[in-house]
N, C-alpha and C positions, 0 to 999 in steps of 0.2 A: 475504447479498455481502459480502466486504471486501475489501479495497482491495487490489491486486495491483500490485507491479514489474513494469515490461517492462526487461528486462535489459541491450537494445539499446540506450539508448535514457537510458540511467541513468547521470550522472554520481558519482555516489559518496559529494556533495554536505553528506550527513546534513542535511540542511536541512529534509529531513523525520522524523528521530529526532527533535532537537530544539524541534519546534512536535506532534508531535505530542501529547493534552490526557489520551490514556491510554497513554502509554507504551507502544506496540501496536508500536514496530513498532525491531528492532535492522540494528546492521552487522553481519554473516555474509560473510569469506568478502569485501569489502572494499563487499559489495550490502546495501542496506538489504532487510529481508523481514517479512512483516505476520505476527501473531501473530492470523487470521480467532479466535480465543476469546476476544480485548482487542479487539480491530475495533469500531467505535460509526460507522462508514459517516458521522460529520460531516467528512467530505471537508476537512478540513485543511489536511492531505497535499496532495493532489488540486490544489488550488487555488495555493500553497504554487513546489511541482513548477514550475523556470524549464523545463525539456526535456519537459515531458507525459509522462513518465516513470512516473505512475501511473493507475490503471485500480482499475473496479468489472469484480471476474474471478464465475461467472458458472453455480457450481457445478450435478454435474449433479443432486446431485439438487434444486436446488431450478427443472432444465430438468425433471427429470418430473414437479414439482410445479404446474406449468403456470406 
């Protein structure tokens, strides 16, 4: 499960991009995008986001595996 940006709530402040210790978040078209192959689920971005725009996304594969 990797972090996921809720686009409707994001203000594009880049705090999450700058805070991610593994550089798993990049700005694309004025919004942050999380690279799930790099995300370590440390929750730094979630704790830092003032707008509550970051959560964890459950993939279909994870749902299937219970």
